[in-house]
N, C-alpha and C positions, 0 to 999 in steps of 0.2 A: 613460518617466518614472521608473518604479521599476526600479531596476538590479538589486538584491538581494532574495533570498528575504524575506529580515529585514524591508525596506522596504514588499514587497508584502502580507505576512502581517499588519504590524502596521497597515497602511493598510485593509486588509480588516476587520480585528476593530474597528478605530476607527471606521469607517464604519457597521459594522451597530451599535456601541453607540450611536454619535451617535444614528443613525435611531431606534433602539430609545428612548432617551431623550426624543427629542422628541416622538416619538409617545405615549411613556408621560405626557408632560407636558401634552400636549394634551387626553389622555383624561381624565387626573386633574383638569384645568381644568374641562372639560365636567361631569365627576362630581360636583365640589366645586360647581360654581355650581349645578347640578341640586339636588345634596342639601341645599345651603346655604338655597337660596330655598323649597325643601320645609320644610325643618325651620324656617325662618322664619315662614314661613304657619301651619304648626302651632302655634307658639308666640301667633301673633296671634290664631290661631283660639281658643287657651285663654284668653288675657286677655280678649279679647272675651266669651268665655262667662261668665267669673268677674263682670266689671262686670254683665252681661246679667242673673244670678243674683242679685246684690245690689238691682237695680233690682226684679227679679221679687218679692223677698222684701218690697220695700217697698210694691209695687203689692198683694199678697196679704196684707200686715199680718204676715207670720211675722216681721218684725223691725221695731223701733220706727223712725221717722223719723231719731231722733238716732243709731242705731245704724248706720243704712243709710248716713248721712253720714259718719258716723267711718270706718267701712270703705272706703267709696268714696274718701275722701282718702287713706287707706293705700294702696290700689289705685292711684290716680291716681299717686301719688308713686313708686311702684316704676315704673310704666309709663314717666313720664316722665325720672327721674333714673337709674334702673337700667339699663332696657330702651331709651332713647332712643325711644319711640313716641310718635304723638299720637293724640288721643281726641277723637271728636265724637259727641254724643248728639242724636240726631232725634227729635222728639215724634209722637205720631199722626197730626198734620196736618202734617206735614212741615216743621213749625216746628224751628228750632236750639234743644235744650235746654242742651246745654253745648259749650265750645271749649277746647281745652287752650290753655294761657297762649303756647305756643312758637308758636301760628296763629291767635289770636283775633284779630290785626288782619285776618284774612280773613273775619272771622264773615259780613260782609254779602255775599261772594262766595260764602261757603259756603252760605248761605240759599239764595241764587238758583240754585247747582247742585242741590241736594236739592229745591228746589221742582219741578224737572221730572224728578228721578230717578225710575226704575221701581222701586216696591217691592213689585212682584208676587211674586217670588221671596222676600223676607223674610217677606212676608204669609201664605204657606205655610209658613212655620217653617224656611226654607231659608237656611244660611249663603251669602254671596256674598264672591268675591275680585275685587278691581278692581285693575289694573296701569294706571294713567294719571296725568297730572300736572294732572287736576283741571281741565281749562280755564284754565290758566295761572296758577292758585293756587300751585302749588309751581312751583319753576322746573325741577325734574327728576321724573322718574317716581316714583310712590310705589306701594308693595303695600299693599292696604288690606283689610281683611276685615270684613264686616258682619255683626252677630249679633242676630236679632229678639229682642225681649221679647214673650212672648204670654201673654195672660189670656184663657183660653178661645179664641174663634177672633179676639179684638181684638188688634190690633197697638199694644201700648201705647208702645212706642218702639224705637229702633233704635241699636246700640251699633256705631262704627266705629273701630277700631285701626289705625294706617297708621305708616309709616315711609318716608323716601325709600328709593329702589332703590341710588343711589350708596353710602349708608352700608351697606346691605347687602352690594354688590359690594366695597366697601371691606375688609370683614371677610373675605370670600371670597379677596380677594386676598392678604390677611395669610396666610390658611392656606395659599393656593397658593404664596406667596413662599417660606413654611419649608418646602414640600413641595420646591419646586425647589432649594433652596438643599441640602437633604437629598439630593437627586438628584444635584446637581452633585459635592457631596462624595464620595458613592458613586461617581459616575461617575469622578472623578479617580482614586480608588483602584484602581476595575476598571482603568482606562487603564496605570496602573501596573504592575498585576497582568499585563494584556495585553502590555506592553512585556518584563515580566521571563520571562513565558512565551514570547514570541515569540523573545527573545534565546536561551532556555535551548533551545529547539528548532533555533534555526538556527546555534548555535556548534558543534555536532557535523557538521552540513551543510558548515559553511566549512571546518572541520578536514579532513572527507572530500576536499573540493575541493582543499586544498592538498597532501594526500597522494598523490590522484590525480594530481596536478601533477608532484608528484616521482617518482611510479612512472613516468609517461609520460616522464620524464626519464633513466628507467634506475636509479633508486634502489628498489629492489626489495626493501630490508630495511626500510622504512619502514612501521610499522604505526599503526591507529586504537585509542586508548585508551578504548572505550564498552563498559560492560559491561549497558547497559539490555537488555531482551528483547522491547524494543517493535519497530517496523517501522524505525525507524532504527537500532536495535540490529541488526536483521539485516542491513540493507544495510551496516554497518561490518563485521559478520562477512563478509559476501559479498566486500566489498573486500580484508580482510585474507586471506580465502581466496584470491582471484585474485591479489595481491601473493606469497602463499606459491607458489601454482602458477608465478607468472611467475618469482620468484625459483630455485624448483626449475629452471625450464627454461633460466634463464640459467647456472645454475650446471653444468647439463649440456650447454650449448650449448658453454661455455668448455671443459669435459673433452671435449668432441666434437671440437673445434679441436685440442685440444692432443693427441687420441688421432690422428685424421687426420692432422695434421700428422708425428706420429710415424711413423704406418704408410704415408705417402707418402715421409717422408725414408727409411725403413729398407729397403724393397725397392729405391728407386731408388740409394740407396748400395750396396746389394748388387749390382744389376745393372751399375752403373757399375764397380765394383771388379772383377766376377768378368771383365766385358768386356775389362776394360784388362788385366787378367793374362793373359788369353788371347791378345791382341792383342801383347803386348810378350813374350809365351814364359814369364812366370813359370810358369803352369800347363801342364805337359808335354800333348802331343795325347792321350795315352792316357786323360786324367782331362777332357778337353774335353766329352765327353758327359754324364757326371756333373754338370759345372757349368753345362751348357745347360739340363739338366732342373732345378736349381736357379732358373737365370734365368727358366724358363717359369714355375715355381710363383709367383715374386716377380710377375709379368707376371700370373698369374691372381688373385692378392690385390689387386691395383692395378685390374683388372678388374671383380672384386665390389664393391670401394670404390666404384669408379664408378658402377655399377648402383644401389647403396644411396643415394647422394648424388641420383642421378637420381629415383628412387623418393620420396626425401623430397620434392624439388621438387613432383613430381605430386600428392603428398597433399597438399601445400598448397593446391591448387586447390579450389573449391568442390564441386565433385562429381567424384568418379572414374567415368569412362565404363566400362562393362561391355559385353563381347561374349559374350553368353550363347549357349553351344551344347550339344547333348547329347555326353557324352564318357563313356568307361570310367573310373571311378575306381582299380578296383584295378591296372588295368594302367598308369596314371599313377605309383601308388604304386611299383611294381615298378621303373619307369624312374629313378625318383628314387633308390629305394635302392640302385640300381647305381652311381650317382654317389659314394657313399659307402664303397664296397667296399674300394677300397685304405685310407681311413683307418681303417675298423672292424679291418680285418685287422693293421693296425700296432699298434691297441690293443687287440687280441684280443677285439673286442666282440661278444656272439652277438646278431646282428638277426633277429627273428624276424615274421612277417606274419601276422596272424589276421584272415581274412576272412568275415564274417558269411554272405555268399553267391559263388557263384562269378564273378558279375557284378554290378557296381553301376554302373548309369548314372544318371547325375547331370544336372541342366541347371544351368551356371554358366559363368563366363568360365575358361576349361581354363587359359590363360596365368597368371592371377592367383592361381587355386588350387594351380597348380604351383609357384608362388613361395611360397605359405602353407606348403605341405608341405615345400618344400625347407628354409625357414628354422627351421620346427620340428624335423626331422630332423637339421639341422645343428646346432642349440641341444642337442639330446639327445646326440647323438655328442658333441659337443665338451666337454659338462660331464659326461659318464659316464666313471667311473673305468676304467682298463685292467683288462681281464677281465670287464667288466660286462656287462649287459643291457640292449637296446634294443628296444622291442615297439611296432609300428604295427598297429593293429587296427581294425576297422570293426563297425559294430551299426546295427540298424535300430530308429526309433521312428517310429509312425505313417507319414508318407508321405516321411521323412526317413531319412538315412543317417548316424550319429554316427562320427567318426573322432577316435581316440585316438593320442596319441604318448607314450611312456612311457619313462622312463629310472631307472636305480638309483642316479643322481649324490647329490651332498650336500643336494640339496635347497634350497627357497629359504625364507629366515625368512617367517615371517606378516606382520611389519611392513614387508617390502618387496614383498610381492606386488601390492599395488595400483600398484606404481610399473613394473613390468617391462614392462608395455605403452606406456610414456610413451617420447619420443623420446630418445636419446642415454642413456638409463639402461643401466647395466651393474651386475649383481649383484657382478661381482668387478673394483671400481675400481681395483686394483692391477694389472690387466691380467696376472694372471699365468695363469689358464688360458685367459682370452679375448682373446689376444696380437692375433690377427687381427680381433676383431669390432669394428664400429662403434659398436655399441648401438642400431641401427635395425632389427634383424631381427624383433623381435617387435612393435614399434610399426607395421611395415609389414603384419605379420601381422593386426594388431587392424584396420587402415584398409582392409585388402582384402576384411576378412569383414566390416564395417560396411557396405561399399557392397554386399554381398550380403544385407543386413538381417540378419546372423548376429553371433552374438558368441564370442571365443576365452574358454573357461573353464581354469581352474587350479585343480589339488589338488596340494600339496606341503607339505612339512615337512622341518626339518632333520634330515639323516640318512635320510631315507625318498624320496627322489628325486622326480620331477616328473612329474605327468600333463598334457598338454595337450590339449583337446579342442574340436572345432567340429563342426558340422552343415550339411549341404548337401542342398537338395531333390532328392528322386528324380525323375527325367525320367518322364513319362509313358509307359506301354509302348507298343509300336509297333501293338499291336491296338487298343488304346483311342485312340490318336491318330489310326488309319485310321478307326474309327468316327466320332470326332469330327468329321473331315475330310467325311467322308459326308453326316452330318447337316446340316454347314454347305452342302454341295451340294444336299440336298433342299429346303433350307428355302425357297429363291425359288419351287421348282416347286409346294411345298406351297401357296404365297400363292397 
């Protein structure tokens, strides 16, 4: 029914406001009616009391008959002309003393009604309130207040002040109508404010939707311009951060494709050229061995690039499967360092191993940790200047071993250190020092360590070299392992 957030939000606010105003109107109608009837009852009680006091003054001689009649005429005029009240005076024998002109045509009927009226409450000096149509004398219900005039214990007369209920209700309705009109005006204004507020809140959401569609279409340079710090602003910032990250990945991907294309084309061109030269005799037989070694190195480059691409695909899966085993870490490090012996010798690098213990048995996936160590040492050897130093060291912390790979190369600028573990990222985009790299080595390191619930650390600065660190859990000692196995075997017997 409502296809947009704006329509849903506006309908929701509109329904709440409408329900609130209807409830308020009903409540105010009840309150006004109740208040108005109570107020009118009090007015009639006061009016009846004033007339009764005049009669009392006349009966007790406090005022002369002429003064009483004069004041009664004034009071009766106010009651009938200004307040719209009717007046009935009933004598001690329940006979009619006086009936106001507006109802004097019903005098005989009034005499009959009050002839059988129960005056016991009035005789006790109590006011009475009547809501009735007085047996058809009035075509509509009336609100009547009766006030006794007692001299001693004798009921000298009773004063009845009345008005029809529709007149009272009409007055109440007028007040309610004014109130409802005021509510409608305020409601209209509030609906306009709700409309503007909903539009203001949904506009950035619509912009985000359009931007998200553009991003999904490959336009990673689009950004959302929303400076607020509320939840919508946080969402806009998250989308902008996502777009920035996708933009960086897209640029890295394009650069990666360019690099891979070049790295594939260069060795293939070299291999084809050297093989063709050997076959057609351009290269003399005595140099065949040299160029065959060059071809072998180029095939190794292709093999490493292929492995990197395969690892990249494996890292794209939701979870990396680990095959954890116990293995000797120091021995693994020595084996990997040997792989770089020729490269280190050519660059005159001093490669040192510093182990905290003679043996470090760890519990991890040996194949993946081997790849982590290979990539880190390869990175250190590659970026270390000729005649520089590379150090691989271990240390212990609680039940873990800390592995560090340190070089004294150029270092990595601080602004780039957060990106070195991203896919396709290369600190040297010109490919000058990292001609054979694919930009995947450190991202593979990070992914394999995350699979072990560990993280790769980096300390570096320009001109200060780099130190990459990570931790691995130490395997339980054999004696402890055997003790645990014995405890497990004994446990069922104890039961």
